[in-house]
C-alpha positions, 0 to 999 in steps of 0.5 A: 404804419397805422396810429390814430395819435398824430404825435405818436405816428409822426415820431415813430415814422420819423424814427423809422425813416432815420433807420432807412425804412420807407413808411406809409402812414395812416391814422385808422384802418380804413385809411390803411386799407386804401393806402395798401390797395393803392400802393404799387410796391410790396408792404413787408410789415404792418406796424399798427396800434393794437387798440383803435376804435371801429377796427382795431389793429388785430382786425386790420391785420386779419384783413391784410393777411388775407391779401398777403399771408407773408405780411409781418405784424407788429403792434404798438400798445401801452405797457399794461396792454402788453402785459395782459395780452402777452400770453395770448400774443405768445400763443398766436405769435404776435409781437408788440412794442410797448409805449413809450419806446425809443428809436433803438427799441422800435428799430430792434423790434422791427428788425426782429419781426422782419427777420423771423420766419412767417408761420406757414410760409415755405421758403426755398434754398438754392437748388429748390429744396423747401426749408 
């Protein structure tokens, strides 16, 4: 999770941990890249503020997707940004959680993103058939 605002980051991380998720926290893209490279486990989802200074959430997602094409993406953004970006987001398959959010909204959206197929990633069913 990458969120520059400490209060939002702390609250969202608390909500996610209450849902049983392991949360790695970073306050910017540079710190997120360092944590990602040092973490020994798999990272399933990037939850990042869409509009960060220097490197925004979309740019960070592009950098991490080079390392892991199966990484799921979910962006935090103000309601106005989500409205403006919704058409482009739909075309690119991006998902947003508009602020303010509740634990139920955040948990539902994360589950939705984790359960969705990753575009371009082939999956195999029992017996080795590509799906």
